[in-house]
Structures are given as structure tokens and as C-alpha cells.
N, C-alpha and C positions, 0 to 999 in steps of 0.2 A: 169562482174567479181565481186565476193563477196568481202567483206572487208577483210576476212582472206586470200583469194587467192591473193588479191592485196598486203597485208602485206607480204605474202610468196615471191612474185615476187620481191618486193622492198628489202626485207631482203637478198635474194640470190644475187641480184645485188650489194648490199652494201658490203657483205662479199667477193665476188669475187674481188671487187675493192680495198678493204682495208686490207684483211688478207695477210700478206707477205708470199711468197712461203715457206720460212723457217719455218713458223708457221703452215704449213700443213703437217708436219712430226710428227710421234708419239713421245711422250715424252719418253726418254730412261730410266730415273729413277727419283727419287725424287729430286735430285740435278739439273736436267734438267728443272724442272718446274719453273714458275715465282711465287715467294712468296711475293714480294713487301717488304714494311717496310722502315723505315727511313734510314737504312743502306743497302738497297737492292743492290745486285750484279747481274746485268743482264748478261745472257749468250751471248747475242748478241744485236746489235742495233735493229734488227727486233723484238726481244722479248719485248723490252721496248716500241717500237712503237705500237705493237699490243695491249699491255696492255693499253697504253694511249688512243688509238683510241676507244677501247671498253669501257673504263671508261668514256670517253667524251659522248658516247651514253647512258651511264647508263647500259650497257649490261654486265658488270662484275657481276651485280646483277639485272637481267632484271625484276624480279617480285617484287622488292622493290619499294616503292613509290618514285617518282621523287624528292620529297622534301628532301629525305635522300640519294640522290646520285644514286638511282636506275633508271630503265628504265620505270617503271610504266606500264609494260605489264600485260595483263590479262593471266590466265592460258593457254588458247588456243594459244595466241601469243608467250608465253614463250616456249611452246612445239614446235612450228614451228621454232623458233630461234634455239633450240637445234637440231632439225632434219636437218636444213639447214647447221649448223656447222658440224654435223656428215657427211653429204653428201659430203662436201668439204674437210673433214679431218682437220678442224680447231681445233687447240689446245684450251683448256680452257685458257683464257688470264691471269687468276690469281688464284693461289691456296692459300687458306686462311682459317684458323680456325675462323677468324672473319666472313667470309661469311658463312661457313658451320655450325658453332655452336653458336658463341656469337651473331651475327646479328639477327637471329630469336628470341633469348631470349630477346634482347633489344627491338625489335619491339613489343613484347608481354608485357614485364614487365618494360621496361625503362621509365624514365620520358621524357618529351618532350625535355628538355635541354640535356639529355644524348643521345637521338636519333640524335639530330642535331649535337652535338659535335663529337660523335664517328662514326656514320654510314657512313657519307660522306668520312671520312678518310679511313674507311675499303673499301668502294666501289672503291676509287681511288688508292688503294694499298699503302697508305702512312703509315700504321701502321700494324705491324705484332704481332699476339697474340699467347700465349701459355695457356694451361689449367692446373690449380692447383687443382686437385681433390685427386688422390691417395696419400697415405702416407705409410711409412713402415709397420704400423700396421692397415691400413685401405685401402684395395683394393676394393673387391666387397662389403665389409661391410663399406661403406663410412660413415655411421652414427657414427662410432666409432672414427672419425678423432679427432685429438688433437691440431692441429694448432690453436692458440688462439689469439683473438683480444681484448685487454683490452681497455675499454671505457675511454678516457681521455678528455671528454668534446666535443671539436670540431674535434677530430680525434680518430682513433684507433691506438694502438701500437701492431703490429702483431709479434708473435714469433712462430717458429715451422719449420716443414720440409715437403716437398712434394717429391714424387718419380715418375719415369716414366713420367716426364714432357717433352713431345715431343718438341724438338727444343727450349727449354728454353734458351739455350746459344745464340740463334739467334733472340729471340723475343724482341719486344719493350715493350709490356705490357702483363699482366697476368690477367685472370679472375679466381678467387680463392675462394674456399670454406673455410671459417674460422669460428671456434666456437666463438660465442659472448655471450653465456650463458652456463656456466658449469652445472647449475642445471637442465636444460632441455636437456636431451640427444638427443632427436629426433628433436625438433623444434629449439634448440638453436644454429642454424647455419645460417650464413649470406653469401651473394654472393658479394664479393668485387672486384673492379678493381684497379690495381695500376701499375705504371711504373716500369719496371725491372731495371732502373737505380736509383731507390730510394735507399738511403744509407741503408745498412743492407741486401740487396738481393744479394745472390751469387749462382752460379750454378756449377755443376760438371758433365761432360758427363759420361754416362754409356756405355761401349763398349759391343756390342752384339756378339753372336757367328758368325755373318756374317762379323765381323771386323769393322762394322760401328757403329756410335754413335748418332742415332737420339734422344735418350732419355737422360734425365738428372736427377740428384738429385738437388733439389732447397731448399735453406735455407733462413729463415727469422730471422733476429736478430734485434729486436726493430725497425721494419719497420713502419714508420708513414704513415697512410692512411687517407686522409680527409673524413669527414662524407658524402660528396655528391658523393662519389665513391662507394656507395652501390646500387645494383640493386634489386628492389623489396623491400619488407618490412624487417625490422630488425627481425632477428631470424626466418625468413621464407625463407631462401636461398635454402632450399631443394625443394621448389616449382619450383624455377628457374632451379635448378640443374637437376631435373627429366625431365623437358621440354627440356633442352639442350641435355641431354643424348640421347633422341630420335633422334635428328638431328645428333649427333655424330655417332650413330650406322648406320644411313642411309649413312653418309659420308664414314665410314669404309667399308660398303657393296658395295659402288659404285653405289647406286641406281640412275637411270636416266642418268648415264654416259656411256662411251664407253663399248662395250661388255666385261664383266669380263673374259669370257672364250676364247676370240679371241687369237690365238697363233701368228698370223702374217704369211705372206707368206713364210718367210725363214724357220721357224720351221715346218710349215705345210707340206712343200715340203719334208723335211727329214722324216717325219712320214708316208708319203704315201707309202713308200717302206716296211713297216712292217704292215701286216694286223691286228695284235692285237692292236698295238698302233693307227692304223688308226681308228679302232672301238672306242677306248677310246676318240680320238679326236672328232669323230662324236657325241658321247654321251655328251661330254663337250659342243660342239656347241649347241646341242638341249637344254640342261639344261640352258645354258647361255641365249638363246632366251626366254625361259620360265621365267627365272629370270628377264630379262629386262621387259617383259610384266607385271609380278607381280609388279615390281617397279613402272612402269608407272601408273598402277591401284591404287597402294597405295598412290602415290603422288597426283593423281587427287582426291582421296577420302579425303586425308588430307587437301588439299586446299579448298575442298567443306565443310569442317567441319564434315565429316562422317568417318574419319579414326579411326581405333581401336588403343588404346594406346600401344598394344603389337606388332603391325605390324613392327615397327623398329627392334624388336628382331628377327623376322623372316628374315628380310632383312639382318641383321648383320650376323646371323648364316649362311644363304645360301651363301651370298657373300664371307664370310670367306672360306667356304669349296670349292667354285669354284676357288678362287684365289690360294688356296693350290694345287688343282688338276691341274690348269694351270701350276704352277711352276714345278710340278712333270713331266708333259709332256714335258716341255721345256728342262728339264734335260735329259729325255729319248731321245729326238730328237738329243741332242748334243753328246750322247755317251760318250766316254772317253774324248773328247775335252771339255765337259761341266764340267769336274773336275778341269780344269785349274783355278788357284787361283790368281796368281800375274803376269800373262803374259800381252799380248797386250790389252786384254779387261778388265784387272783389276779384273778378276774373277766375271764378272757381273752376269753370270747365277747361279753359286752356292751361291753367296752372296744373290741374290734375293730369291732363294729357301729357304735359311736359314731364311731370313727376314720374310717370310710368316708364319713361325712357331709362331711368335708373334701375328698374326692376331686372333688366337683363344683364346688369353688372353686379349689383349688390348680392351678397350671399353666394358668390361664385358666378362667373359669366356664363351666358348661354352656351358659348363655345366649349367651355370646360364641362358643363353638364352633358352636352351631347357626346363629348369624348368619353366620359365615364359610362354613359349608357351604351355606347358602341362597344366599349371594352368589357364592362362588367356584366351587362345583361344580354346583349346581342352576340357577344364573343366574336366580333367581326375580325377577319384576318388583317393584321397590320394596324389595328386600332390600339 
């Protein structure tokens, strides 16, 4: 037996023995996932146990170094773990912007002290993060952001506002783009970390057309941020931000995760009675399989240092479109029952369908993604 075959066998046995049956059911919605944090509310004892067991193995972040709370697995072993979890239907033990976005940026740009201090907490689900990028006048054009950090010697004093800050009202800390040099429009931006309980930080939820409020406005009024909470170089935060955006777009696309287009047995059975919708379901399944294959290829290339910088834009655009198509088919499968808004299901289907409309805006609009693909990958004239 090869080393990888032995690892697969041991991994399968461990998962079978340690993943609670309740954690082998699909996640119903965002609130059903485990987000961790110092004020974490677990949906069940099984959810808490599953996160703790996986964190103890380092498998909430299997490919991070063991010194920082990870599993220390190589790319082949990480892929096997994901495959075996999918085969058993195991849920991801921890949903975290710290894992998906900040962690990779810290691994690349953080000091050793920052890695030791923050990464272990992220891996164990002890700290929940939000992202402070967009502002009312700076969405896709982040270079025009105006949130400013005044240099006060051993700390900055930050004033300004962010918008569309996902789960800011539930987060413990924020990773934030702050202008630290008003004279240098492009390079005068720094990447700061600070506690959301710091005096002067306030949040206000934004209600969406779905009736839910995952996004917030976030306000900074004379917020004191110590100098050692900068990631990367002063006034070079854009380097960190661009690197992190690639990981954000992969996260939004669902790269490497469960099939984006899978409808589930309940909806699929309803669609089988309509030949036109059945054909649409088949097209979605085929495109989803192609998307997963592309995602696996891009992830392998990225870890081998051979990835193209614009590949996350491709993943983000395609994942967005597949998710929207999936939601459309779920609505079609439900017929008139899918229009129910406040009944027994709480309007889960129409609310989820409406929520997907934001996918083509958040993390960079689809129009921006297509422009980048045209220019950076296809090298089209005039792009």
C-alpha cells in the first residue's frame, strides 16, 4: 500500500468514527453553518463537537503549517481529505473569513508574531473576522477609499466608514483597508487589524430584498489601532488586499467545495416530471462538474506556484452564474409553493433566490470579472 493509499484509509476510518451523524447532513443556510468566534452560538452539541475534533487534528485548515494550528498536509493529502469528507457527506467544520481570506494573507505577508498570535485562534474557531474594504464612494474602485488613519506615534487614529461589511455585527475583529497617506492616492493605503469592540466602532445592519441582513454599515470614530496591527508594509496595503481578493473570489465561487449546481434529491425529483426543466437540470449538472474540475485544476496550479493571477476572476464569475441558475431551478421545482414567504419554511426558497442576486455584485461585479478575463486571459484587443 502506498503512503497516499494508507493516508486515505486512515482518514476515512477517522472521519467515520468522529463525524457525528448530524454533521453528515447538508447545511440548510448560512445560519446553519458553524462560524465560531468568542461569542459563538452552536446550533447543536454535535456541531460544536465536530469543530473541536477537526480543530484538534488541524483539519479545519489542513494545508496550513502545524505550527500555526493547521494539519500540515501536503496538497495531495489535502485533496484526499476533501474527497473523503465529500464521500461521507461531512460538513465543513468551520466557516470563516479568517480561513478563506485573512489566513492566506497572513501566511504570505504577516510577521512571525502575527502568524503565531492570530492563525491558531482562526484554526480553532476562537475568533471571527469581517472585511472592511468597500465604502459608500469606493466599491469596485477601492483606490478611492477615504477611511483615514492618522499617525499618532505608537498608534493610528482611524476615522471613516465601510459598507457591505458582511457579518460585521457578529464579528470579533476586522481586517481593514485604511488610507495612511493622503498624498499618494494609489500606494498610500495600509492593511490594519483591530478588535470590533474597540471604542469608536459601531455597526448598522443593512436589510436586503430577501428580508435578511448579512451586510452592515460600519463606522469608525477616533478608533485607536496599535502600530503592530498592520499587515505588510506601511502604505503598501494594496499588495495584501489584491492577494486577499483572489482568495475571496475563490470563496464566493465555491471552488473546491460541494457541487455548486447540485439541487438535492427533493428538488431533482420534482423537476423530473417536466422535460424542459429536466434538460436545464442536466445542463446545470454538467456545467457544475466542469466547474469543479476547473476549480481543482486552478487550486493545484496555485499551490504549485503556477496559477494565473486572473484565474480567481474566472472562478468567481462562473460560480456566481451557477449559483444563480441553481436558485432559479429550485424556484421552478417548487412551483407556486416556492412563492411562500412567511410560512412554515420561513420563505427559505424565495429568500435564497433573492440572495443570489447579490452574488454578481459582491467581491467584484460580474462586469468587472469579465473585463479582467478579457484583458488578462484572453488578451482581447481594446479590452
